[in-house]
N, C-alpha and C positions, 0 to 999 in steps of 0.2 A: 293590768300589771302591776305588779309591786313596784314601789318607788324608793327614792335615796334621797335622802338630806346630805349633799356632801360637801363636809367642812375643809376648805383648801387650806393649810397654813402657810403657804407662799403667798397667796393671794388674798387670804382674809376675807374672804366671802362666802355667805352660805347661800348653795343653789337649791331648788326645792321642786323635786319631781312630781309627777300627777300622784294622787293615792296617799296612802300611809308613809311615813317617815321611819328611814333607818337610819340611823347617828353613826356618822363614820368614826371609828374608834382612835383616840388620840396616840395610843402608843404604837411602836412598830413589832411587826413581829421579822424576827431573825431567824437566819439558819441556825438550826441545835448542831453544832459540832466542834469537837475539841481543837483542830486547829484548821485555816481553809483549804480545801481542796480546789479541783477545777468545776466541781457541779454543786449543787444545793438544790433544795425545796422548802423553802420557809413558809409556804402557805399554798396559795392558789397558783403560782407560777414556778417552774422548774426552770433552773438557770443553770448555764454553764459557760465559762470562759473558755474561747477557744482560740487557736492559729488558725491562717489558711496552710501554713506551711510547718513541715517537722523540724527546721532549723534555723537559723539566722545567719545571713552572709554580713559581715561589716558593710556600710553605707548603702545598703539595699532596702529600701522601704517593704514593708511587709502588712498584712493586713490581720487583726484583733478585732475581735466580736464577742458580743455579748447575745446567746440562742435564749430566748425565751419558749418555753412551750405553757400555753395557758389550758387551766382546766376549763370545760367545756362552757361556753356562753359567757365566761370572763373576758375582762379585755384592760390592755393597759393605753397609754396614750403617746400621741405624736407630740412634735414641739409646741405646736399650737392645740391643747387639747379640746377645742371648742367650749361649749356652755361651762364645763367645769371639768377639774382635774388635775393632774399634775404629771408632768412629762417625766421619765427615767433621767437622773444624775448620775454620774459616774466619777467616782474618786480614784486616781490611779497612785499605786507607788512603784517606783520604776526604776530599775537598777542603774547606775551612772552609764553614761553614754546611751540610753535611749529615751525617745519623748514621743508622745503621742498627739494626735489632732483632737479635733472635736469629732463628736458623735454625726457618723452620715445618716439623715434619715429616710428610710425607705417612703416611699407614698405610702398614705394613710389610707383608711378605709371610714366611714361614716356610720355612727350608731346612734338613732333616734330612740329616743326614751321618752314617750308622753310628747312633751312640747318641747322638750329640749332636744339637743344632739351633741354627741361627743365624737373627736377623731382619733383614732387610735388602730390599735392591733388585737388580732386574738389568734389561737390557733397556735401554730407554730411560728415564729420568726426570729430574724438576725438583727440587731444594730451593729454593723460594722464600724470600726475606726483605724484610721492608717496610722502604722509606725514608722518611726524613721531609726533606724540604728547609727549610731556615727560609725565612721571609718576606721576609727582606732580601736574599735573593740577587738579584743584577742579570741582567734579560735582556739577551741579546747577548753574555753570557760562556758558557763551556763547564765542565762538570764533568769532572775525569779521574778515574776510580772504579778503584781498584786490590783485586785481590782475589788472596791466599796461600792457597791450598787446599791440605789434606791428606788422604789417606784410604786406608784399607787395602780391598785388592783381591782375593776369593780365588776358589779353585775347589778344586784337589786339595790347591794349596798356597798360601800368601797373600804379597801383596807390597806393600809401602807405597809409594804413591806421591805426587807434588806435583806442580800446576803454578802459575806464575804469570800473572794474566790482567789486562786492562784493556780497558776500554771508557771512551767519552766520550759524552757527551750535552750538549747545546745547552739553554741556559737559556732559555725564550721566557715572556712574558706573557698566552699564552693557554692555552687547555686543552690538555693534550698528543692527540694522536692515536695509537691504537694500533700498535705498533710491528708487524714482521713474524711475531714471536714470541708475541703476543698469546694465541693459542689456546692454546698451551704452558702459560701462567699460568692460564689458567680452567680447565685439566684438573687441574693441579696444586691447586689451591685447592678443586676438588672432591674430592680425596681428603684433604685435611686433616680429620682427626676433629673433629667441634664436639659439645657438647651437643644431646641428644635428649630434649624433654619428654616426661615419664613414664617415662623410662630412668633403673634404679637395678640396685643389686646388694649382696648380703650375702656374706662369706666367713668359713669357720671351719674349722678344723682337724676332720678325720675321727675316729673314733673309736680308730684305730688310731694316732693321733699324729702321720703321717706324710702322710697324705693331705691337699690342700687342695680343699674341697668350696665352690664358688661356684655362686651363684644369681642370673641375670639376670633382672630383669622389661624386658621390652622392648616395643616395638609391633609390632603384627603381621608389618608387612613385614621386621622386622628380627629377628624370633624363626625364625630358620632355621638352618643348619649354619654354622658358621663358624670363625675365631680369635679367642682372646681375647690380648692383650698387654698385661702388667703395665709400668710405667715402670722399675720397681725392678729392679734385676740379681740381687737376691741373694733373691728370693723364692719363685720357683718353679722347677723343673728344667725348662730347655727342651726337652731333648731328649726327656722321656716324652711319650708322646701322648698327648693326653687322652680322656676319656670324655665323651662328649655327648649328652644327652636333650631333648628339646624336648617340652612341653606346654601349649598354650593360653597363649601370649605369656612363657612361662617356660622359659629356658635354663637346665640344670643340667649344669656344667662341672666336672670332677673331673680333678686331674693331681698329682703330687707337690711337696710343699715342700722346700727345702733346709733345711739346719740352721740358717742365720740366718733364715730362713722362719718356721718354725715356734717360734722364740722371740719373734718381731716383737708387741710391747705393740700393745691395740688402738688403730686410728687409721682414717683414710679413706686408701685406696690411689688411684692415678691408674691407669687402663687405656684400653685401645681396643679396642672389639667392631667386627670385619670380617667381616660377612655374605659367605659364599661365592657367593651370587646378589645383589649388592644392587641394592634396588629402582629402578626406572626414575627416579622422583621422590625427590628426598629424599637425604641424608647416603649417602655410600658407608659411612662408619666412625663409629661413635659414641664421644664420649670419656665416660667414665663414673667418678663418685666412688663405690668399692666401700667398704662398712664392714667392716672386719676386725675380729673379734671378739678376735683373740689366744689365746693359749695358755689352755687350760682350767685350772683351779687347783682 
C-alpha cells in the first residue's frame, strides 16, 4: 500500500505511514470562481452549501449544512481525526439577525492505513449546522449567507482544500416548506450520536499499565459488534485494532492507550458507539459518558 507523510499545520506534527512517503502540499486549493455560489469543486471534494428549507421564518430555527461529495477512496475527517488529519472548519459571514451554532458531527468511520488509522467520512455526507434567525427579521427581505470552509482530504497523500460558498434565502412570515435537500438533513440528523437511556461505560488501565479496558452497558439492539470513538485525540492509539467481546448487553472493548492517556486523571470521557449493523428503529450511534478511573496508584 502506498503511504503518506501527513503534515498537520494545526497540530505541528508529522505522521509517517507504512511504505514510501508523499508529502502534503503546504498551499491550499481554492475553488476557481469569479464570485461565490452554492457549489464548488476545488479538488477532490465537491461541496455545496444548502438549507433544509426554502425560506426563513423570523424566530424559527432551521438547518444549514455543507454537503461533501468525495472522489472515490478519498476521505475527510471527524472532529477527532485519529492518528493524523485536520477536521473541516467553517467561517461564516452572516447577515444581521442571523446566528449559527457549531458543526453537528455525524458519527464517523474508521480508516486503517498500515499501522495507523483515521476517523472521518468518504462518499457523500453532510455536516449540519443549526441556524437561529431573529424574531425581528422583516418578511420580504433576503438573507445572504456566506461560508468559507477549509478541509483536509486524503488518500495516499493529503491535500488541504477550501471554498467560499453563498446561498440566499427569502424571509417570509409563514412556516417554511422543505427544500429540495430536506431528505439529506433528515439522514444527517439520524447519524448524529445521541444519548440512549440505560447506556453507560467504565474504562480503566489494564494490569500491564498500557492497555485500556472499556466496558459498555448498552441496550440489546446496540450491544453488537461496532466501533468506539473517543472525543479526545490523546487517549488511545487509533491504529491498534481493538479486541471486542459481547455478552448479555455488555460490550468489552480493549485497546492500547497513549502515554498521555495512561496518565489521564479520573474523569468523564465523551465517546460515540457505532454498531456495525444499526437497528432499524432508534439511533444509529450512541453518545456515551464513560467514567475513566485514572491510573492506579
